[in-house]
C-alpha positions as CSV (number, residue, x, y, z in Angstrom):
1,M,87.6,73.1,141.8
2,R,88.3,75.2,145.1
3,F,87.8,78.6,146.2
4,L,90.4,81.1,146.5
5,H,92.0,81.5,149.6
6,G,89.9,78.5,151.0
7,V,86.8,81.1,151.6
8,Q,83.6,79.0,151.5
9,P,80.5,81.0,150.4
10,S,78.0,82.0,152.4
11,T,75.2,82.4,149.7
12,D,74.6,80.6,146.8
13,L,76.1,82.0,143.6
14,T,75.4,82.6,139.9
15,Y,78.1,82.6,137.0
16,S,78.1,86.2,137.3
17,D,79.1,86.2,141.0
18,V,82.3,84.2,140.4
19,F,85.8,84.4,138.6
20,M,88.4,82.1,137.8
21,V,91.8,82.8,139.0
22,P,95.0,81.8,136.4
23,G,97.4,79.2,137.8
24,R,100.5,77.7,136.5
25,S,100.2,75.8,133.1
26,S,102.4,73.6,131.1
27,V,99.6,73.8,128.4
28,G,101.3,75.8,125.5
29,S,98.6,76.3,123.2
30,R,94.6,75.9,123.7
31,L,94.6,73.5,120.5
32,E,96.3,70.9,122.9
33,V,93.2,70.9,125.3
34,D,90.9,67.9,124.7
35,L,87.1,68.9,125.4
36,A,85.8,65.3,124.9
37,T,83.1,64.7,127.4
38,R,83.5,62.0,129.9
39,D,79.9,61.1,130.5
40,G,79.3,58.4,127.7
41,S,77.4,60.7,125.7
42,G,80.3,60.7,122.7
43,A,80.3,64.2,122.4
44,T,83.8,65.8,121.6
45,I,83.0,69.5,122.9
46,P,80.6,69.8,126.1
47,L,78.1,71.7,124.4
48,V,74.3,70.4,123.8
49,A,71.7,72.4,122.4
50,A,68.5,72.0,124.7
51,N,65.5,70.2,124.3
52,M,63.5,73.3,123.4
53,T,61.0,73.7,120.4
54,A,62.4,76.6,119.1
55,V,65.9,75.3,119.4
56,S,66.6,71.9,118.5
57,G,65.3,70.4,115.2
58,R,66.9,68.6,112.4
59,R,69.1,71.4,111.2
60,M,70.4,72.1,114.7
61,A,71.2,68.6,115.3
62,E,73.1,67.9,111.9
63,T,75.2,71.0,112.4
64,I,75.9,70.7,116.2
65,A,76.9,66.8,115.8
66,R,79.2,67.6,113.0
67,R,81.0,69.9,115.4
68,G,81.2,67.2,118.1
69,G,78.0,68.5,120.1
70,L,74.6,67.2,120.9
71,A,71.0,68.3,120.1
72,I,68.2,66.9,121.9
73,L,65.0,66.8,119.9
74,P,61.8,68.3,122.1
75,Q,59.5,66.1,123.7
76,D,56.7,67.7,122.0
77,I,57.4,66.3,118.7
78,P,55.2,63.0,118.0
79,A,57.5,60.0,118.1
80,D,57.0,59.0,114.8
81,V,58.3,62.4,113.4
82,V,61.1,62.4,115.9
83,A,62.0,58.6,114.6
84,E,62.2,60.2,110.9
85,V,64.4,63.4,112.2
86,I,66.8,60.5,113.8
87,T,67.1,58.7,110.6
88,W,67.3,61.9,108.6
89,V,70.3,63.2,110.9
90,K,72.2,59.9,110.8
91,T,72.4,59.7,106.8
92,R,74.2,63.3,106.8
93,D,77.8,63.8,105.8
94,L,80.4,64.1,108.6
95,V,82.1,67.1,106.6
96,V,79.9,68.3,103.9
97,D,76.9,70.5,104.8
98,T,73.4,69.6,103.3
99,A,72.5,71.7,100.3
100,L,69.7,73.7,99.7
101,T,68.6,73.0,96.1
102,L,65.9,74.2,93.7
103,A,65.2,73.9,90.1
104,P,66.2,76.5,87.3
105,T,62.2,77.2,87.1
106,S,61.9,77.9,90.9
107,T,61.7,81.5,91.5
108,V,63.5,84.2,93.8
109,G,60.8,84.0,96.2
110,D,61.4,80.5,96.5
111,A,65.1,81.0,97.2
112,L,64.6,84.0,99.6
113,A,62.6,81.5,101.8
114,L,65.1,78.8,101.9
115,L,68.4,80.9,102.2
116,P,67.8,82.0,106.2
117,K,67.6,78.1,106.7
118,R,71.3,77.4,106.3
119,A,74.2,79.5,107.5
120,H,76.2,78.9,104.3
121,G,74.0,81.4,102.3
122,A,73.4,79.7,99.3
123,V,70.8,77.8,97.0
124,I,72.3,75.3,94.7
125,V,70.4,75.2,91.3
126,V,70.1,71.6,90.2
127,D,68.8,70.0,86.9
128,G,66.6,67.0,86.6
129,G,69.4,64.7,87.3
130,Q,70.4,66.8,90.3
131,A,73.5,67.7,88.7
132,P,74.4,71.7,90.2
133,V,73.9,74.1,87.2
134,G,74.1,77.2,89.3
135,V,74.3,79.0,92.8
136,V,72.1,81.9,94.0
137,T,72.9,84.2,97.1
138,E,70.8,86.7,98.7
139,A,73.0,89.2,96.8
140,D,71.7,87.5,93.4
141,C,68.1,87.9,94.5
142,A,68.6,91.9,95.7
143,G,66.3,94.1,93.7
144,V,64.9,91.3,91.4
145,D,61.2,90.5,91.2
146,R,60.4,87.6,93.6
147,F,58.8,85.7,90.6
148,A,61.8,85.5,88.4
149,Q,63.1,82.3,87.7
150,L,66.5,81.2,89.1
151,H,68.2,80.7,86.1
152,T,68.1,84.3,85.0
153,V,69.7,85.5,88.3
154,M,72.1,82.3,89.5
155,S,75.8,82.2,88.5
156,A,76.1,79.5,86.0
157,D,78.6,76.7,85.9
158,P,79.8,76.7,89.5
159,V,83.0,75.2,90.6
160,T,82.5,71.8,92.2
161,L,84.3,69.7,94.7
162,P,84.4,66.0,94.0
163,A,82.9,64.0,97.1
164,G,85.3,62.8,99.6
165,T,87.8,65.6,99.0
166,A,90.0,66.0,102.1
167,P,89.0,69.2,103.9
168,A,92.4,70.7,104.1
169,R,92.8,70.1,100.0
170,A,89.1,71.5,99.7
171,F,89.9,74.8,101.6
172,D,93.3,74.9,99.5
173,L,91.2,75.0,96.4
174,L,88.4,77.3,97.4
175,H,91.0,79.8,98.6
176,E,93.1,79.5,95.4
177,G,90.0,79.9,93.2
178,R,88.9,82.7,95.6
179,H,85.5,80.8,96.1
180,R,83.7,81.4,99.3
181,L,81.7,77.8,98.7
182,A,81.2,75.0,96.1
183,P,78.7,72.2,95.5
184,V,80.0,68.7,96.5
185,V,79.2,66.1,93.4
186,S,79.3,62.3,93.5
187,P,80.9,60.6,90.9
188,A,77.8,60.6,88.9
189,G,77.7,64.4,89.1
190,E,74.9,64.7,91.5
191,C,75.0,67.3,94.0
192,T,75.7,65.7,97.6
193,G,76.1,68.8,99.6
194,I,77.8,71.8,100.0
195,L,81.3,72.8,101.6
196,T,82.4,76.4,102.4
197,R,85.9,77.3,103.2
198,T,85.3,78.0,106.8
199,G,83.5,74.6,107.0
200,A,86.4,73.0,105.5
201,L,88.4,74.6,108.2
202,R,86.1,73.9,111.0
203,A,86.4,70.0,109.7
204,T,90.2,70.2,110.5
205,L,89.5,71.7,114.1
206,Y,86.4,69.7,115.4
207,S,85.7,66.0,115.7
208,P,82.2,65.1,115.0
209,A,80.0,63.3,117.7
210,V,79.7,59.6,116.1
211,D,78.1,56.7,117.0
212,G,79.7,52.9,116.7
213,E,78.9,53.1,112.8
214,G,80.3,56.4,112.3
215,R,77.1,58.3,112.2
216,L,76.1,61.5,113.5
217,R,74.7,61.5,117.1
218,V,71.4,63.0,118.3
219,G,69.5,62.9,121.6
220,A,65.6,63.0,121.8
221,A,63.7,63.9,125.1
222,V,60.3,62.3,126.6
223,G,58.1,63.6,129.3
224,V,57.0,62.1,132.4
225,N,53.3,62.1,131.4
226,G,51.5,59.0,129.7
227,D,53.3,55.8,128.8
228,V,56.8,56.8,128.8
229,A,58.2,53.4,128.6
230,K,56.5,53.1,125.0
231,K,57.6,56.6,123.7
232,A,61.0,55.6,125.0
233,K,61.2,52.3,123.2
234,L,60.2,54.0,119.9
235,L,63.0,56.4,120.0
236,L,65.7,53.5,121.1
237,D,64.5,51.6,118.0
238,A,64.9,54.7,116.0
239,G,68.5,54.6,117.3
240,V,68.6,57.8,119.5
241,D,72.0,58.0,121.1
242,I,70.8,59.8,124.4
243,L,67.7,59.7,125.8
244,V,66.4,62.6,128.1
245,V,63.6,62.1,130.7
246,D,62.5,65.9,131.2
247,T,60.2,67.7,133.4
248,A,60.9,71.2,135.0
249,H,60.2,69.9,138.5
250,G,62.5,66.7,138.3
251,H,62.6,65.7,142.0
252,Q,59.1,64.1,142.2
253,D,57.7,60.6,142.4
254,K,56.3,60.9,138.6
255,M,59.6,61.3,137.2
256,L,61.2,58.5,139.4
257,A,58.4,56.3,138.1
258,A,59.2,57.3,134.7
259,L,62.9,56.7,135.0
260,R,62.6,53.2,136.4
261,A,60.1,52.5,133.7
262,V,62.8,53.5,130.8
263,R,65.6,52.1,132.8
264,S,63.7,48.3,132.7
265,L,63.8,48.7,128.9
266,S,67.7,48.2,129.6
267,P,68.7,51.0,127.0
268,A,72.1,50.7,125.8
269,V,72.4,54.4,125.6
270,P,72.9,56.8,128.5
271,I,69.8,58.3,130.2
272,V,69.8,62.1,131.3
273,A,67.1,63.0,133.8
274,G,66.3,66.5,135.3
275,N,65.7,69.0,136.3
276,V,66.9,69.2,139.8
277,V,69.3,71.8,141.9
278,T,70.0,69.9,145.0
279,A,72.2,67.0,146.2
280,A,69.2,65.2,147.1
281,G,67.5,65.5,143.9
282,A,70.6,64.3,142.2
283,A,71.2,61.2,144.4
284,D,67.1,60.1,143.9
285,L,67.5,60.6,140.0
286,V,70.9,58.2,139.8
287,S,69.3,55.9,142.4
288,A,66.2,55.7,140.0
289,G,68.5,54.9,136.9
290,A,69.9,58.2,135.4
291,D,73.4,58.4,134.2
292,V,73.2,62.2,134.0
293,V,71.6,64.6,135.9
294,K,70.1,67.8,134.4
295,V,70.8,70.7,136.8
296,G,68.7,74.2,136.7
297,V,65.5,75.5,137.9
298,G,64.8,79.2,136.7
299,P,67.9,80.6,134.9
300,G,66.8,80.1,131.4
301,A,66.4,83.3,129.5
302,M,62.6,82.3,128.6
303,C,61.8,80.9,132.0
304,T,59.6,82.8,135.0
305,T,59.7,80.3,137.3
306,R,61.5,82.2,139.8
307,M,59.4,85.2,139.4
308,M,56.1,83.5,139.5
309,T,57.1,80.8,142.2
310,G,60.0,82.1,143.9
311,V,61.6,78.6,143.3
312,G,64.9,77.8,141.9
313,R,68.4,78.1,142.9
314,P,71.4,80.1,141.8
315,Q,73.2,78.0,138.8
316,F,76.8,78.1,139.8
317,S,76.2,76.7,143.3
318,A,73.4,74.3,142.0
319,V,75.7,72.7,139.5
320,M,78.7,72.5,142.3
321,E,76.4,70.7,144.5
322,C,74.6,68.3,142.3
323,A,77.9,67.5,140.5
324,A,79.7,66.6,143.6
325,E,76.9,64.1,144.6
326,A,76.6,62.7,141.2
327,A,80.3,62.0,141.1
328,R,80.2,60.4,144.4
329,L,77.6,57.9,142.9
330,G,79.5,57.3,139.5
331,A,77.3,59.7,137.8
332,H,77.5,63.1,136.0
333,V,75.3,66.4,135.6
334,W,74.7,68.7,132.5
335,A,74.2,72.2,133.6
336,D,71.0,73.5,131.9
337,G,70.4,77.2,131.6
338,G,71.9,80.6,132.6
339,V,74.5,80.7,129.9
340,R,74.9,83.8,128.3
341,H,78.7,84.0,127.5
342,P,81.4,81.8,126.8
343,R,82.6,82.3,130.5
344,D,79.7,81.0,131.7
345,V,80.1,77.8,129.9
346,A,83.6,77.6,131.3
347,L,82.5,78.0,134.9
348,G,79.9,75.4,134.6
349,L,82.5,72.9,133.8
350,A,84.7,74.1,136.3
351,A,81.8,73.6,138.9
352,G,81.7,69.9,137.6
353,A,79.4,69.6,134.9
354,S,80.6,67.3,132.2
355,A,78.5,69.4,129.5
356,V,76.5,72.7,129.4
357,M,73.1,73.0,127.7
358,I,72.4,76.2,125.7
359,G,68.8,77.3,124.9
360,S,67.8,80.7,123.9
361,W,71.4,81.7,122.7
362,F,71.3,78.9,120.1
363,A,67.5,80.1,119.2
364,G,68.8,83.2,117.6
365,T,70.6,81.2,114.6
366,Y,70.0,80.0,111.2
367,E,69.7,76.5,112.3
368,S,67.1,76.7,114.8
369,P,63.7,75.7,113.7
370,G,61.1,78.2,112.6
371,D,61.2,81.0,110.0
372,A,63.3,83.9,110.0
373,F,61.8,87.5,110.2
374,R,62.9,90.6,109.5
375,S,62.2,93.7,111.7
376,P,61.4,97.3,110.4
377,D,64.9,98.0,111.0
378,G,66.0,95.2,108.8
379,R,67.6,92.9,111.4
380,L,66.8,89.0,111.2
381,Y,65.2,87.4,113.9
382,K,63.6,84.0,115.0
383,E,60.8,83.4,117.6
384,S,61.7,81.7,120.8
385,F,59.5,80.6,123.8
386,G,60.0,78.7,127.2
387,M,58.9,75.2,127.6
388,A,56.2,76.0,130.4
389,S,54.6,78.8,128.3
390,A,51.5,78.8,127.0
391,R,52.5,78.6,123.7
392,A,54.3,75.1,124.6
393,V,51.5,74.0,126.3
394,R,49.2,74.3,123.4
395,L,51.7,72.2,121.7
396,R,52.0,69.4,124.1
397,S,48.2,69.4,124.4
398,A,47.0,69.6,121.0
399,G,45.3,66.4,121.5
400,D,43.1,67.6,124.5
401,S,39.9,69.3,124.4
402,A,39.5,73.1,124.0
403,Y,38.3,73.1,127.7
404,E,41.4,70.9,129.1
405,R,43.8,73.1,127.0
406,A,42.3,76.4,128.3
407,R,42.8,75.2,132.0
408,K,46.6,74.1,131.2
409,E,47.3,77.4,129.5
410,L,45.6,79.5,132.3
411,F,48.7,78.8,134.7
412,E,51.7,79.2,132.3
413,E,55.3,79.7,133.5
414,G,57.7,81.1,130.8
415,I,57.7,83.8,127.8
416,S,55.5,82.7,125.0
417,S,56.9,84.7,122.3
418,A,60.6,86.7,122.4
419,R,62.6,87.9,119.4
420,M,65.9,86.2,119.4
421,Y,67.9,88.4,117.0
422,L,70.5,86.9,114.7
423,D,74.1,88.5,115.4
424,P,75.5,89.7,112.4
425,Q,78.8,88.8,113.2
426,R,77.6,85.4,114.3
427,P,74.4,84.3,112.7
428,G,75.1,80.7,112.4
429,V,75.4,78.1,115.6
430,E,78.6,77.2,114.2
431,D,80.0,80.7,114.7
432,L,78.7,80.7,118.5
433,L,80.4,77.2,118.8
434,D,83.7,78.8,117.7
435,M,83.4,81.4,120.1
436,I,82.5,79.5,123.1
437,V,84.8,76.7,122.4
438,A,87.8,79.1,122.0
439,G,86.8,80.6,125.3
440,V,86.8,77.3,127.2
441,R,89.8,76.2,125.6
442,S,91.5,79.2,126.8
443,S,90.0,78.7,130.2
444,C,91.6,75.3,130.4
445,T,95.1,76.7,129.7
446,Y,94.8,79.3,132.3
447,A,93.7,76.6,134.7
448,G,96.7,74.4,133.5
449,A,94.4,71.6,132.2
450,R,94.8,69.4,129.1
451,D,91.1,68.1,129.2
452,L,87.9,68.5,131.1
453,A,88.6,66.4,134.2
454,S,91.9,68.1,135.0
455,F,90.0,71.3,134.4
456,A,87.2,70.6,137.1
457,A,90.2,69.5,139.4
458,N,92.3,72.4,139.0
459,A,90.1,75.3,138.8
460,V,90.1,78.0,141.4
461,V,87.4,80.0,141.6
462,G,86.9,83.3,143.5
463,I,83.8,85.4,144.5
464,Q,83.3,88.8,143.1
465,S,81.0,91.9,143.4
466,A,78.9,93.3,141.1
467,S,81.3,96.1,140.2
468,G,84.0,93.1,139.9
469,Y,82.1,91.5,137.0
470,T,81.3,94.8,135.2
471,E,85.1,95.7,135.3
472,G,85.8,92.4,133.4
473,M,83.3,93.7,130.3
474,P,84.9,95.2,127.4
475,V,84.3,99.1,127.0
476,P,81.9,99.8,124.3
477,T,83.8,101.4,121.4
478,S,81.6,104.4,121.4
479,W,83.4,105.6,124.7
């Protein structure tokens, strides 16, 4: 990356402070762009769901990996539970989504509680042999008594797809029959999943992130306190594909000791560590054993660190400096935080990141953990919170005495509860992935880049005023 006209910035920059200049390109279509990461993570798109309790769980991990990204399971979850989730994710199909299933005698209330858990928006009604006998959607439940049994409201005898049907063929079958979705069945007639028309189409456009055995990839995080090596070994034994050693202030002795302890296990997977915002911090983490350095202090939507402490750094400059130092040492960086638009992802990659982590933006999707709530005006939302907030501290310190928990919660940093509304146009994380990936692919074509390495090399970036940023925003239709 270089700055327009060779101008070197005199101040640190956020994503909003910069823009990318188009250059001559021989890339005729954005579908010609290869978005696979170059950091050993195995991701085929440069997107990582952050290790936040309100963001990454089993549903997020499965869905993101199926489309080529990664999710990092949080460090607050007990290691045995994380191990179970890793096993579960690795048994998921590479094309077919996991179905929500209920019995014919289950109630409408049961279905309504499950429907917001998946973007496909359907419950498959199965008999005692797990054969699909009906499909229930939210529309089927409208105006119906919540105690009514599903066999009274379901669409019976649904069209099914045989397991192993090629995605393009599945799309054609659904399109020709004017069906939005269909249960997928095994040769024995058991429901093995569900496939939508859009899901079949996506399966032809994305490549899943898979391990050496062809199973979906998933990462997990550990903190820097306690027996870090012991927990890391449990995760490695469970088959984790990426190990993240994580703390808010990564440039500290405790982090370096934790990294060395994890590296002493000789893991066969990449180790990610952070967070830092300087070249010195990146260099120390790489020296202690990190393959990838996580960059970002304070840019997250749920983070109050900068307002509470004055500590942090504008994200574009932090990523640019740390990426240059990591590259000099043969390592990589993930840009963590500050992403609110697809342009921010593209700029983070232009600054040298091998991947970009997304937190709160993904919290407002069907696939994030937790239940969906409905506001008085009828909008669906999920609750999100910062990982240094009192709420997160309570989760991490559940085994402490009430006195010790109270001491830790007294010095919280971060928002403990925020409503992340589901976008009616893009309520699922795959909808957001489509938008982000389309933007990043187009950015690469503007830079004349066919892959991320050439994108970071070719990108020309300029510095803009606040009015320059505003000028680039679309005009509201109400004007």
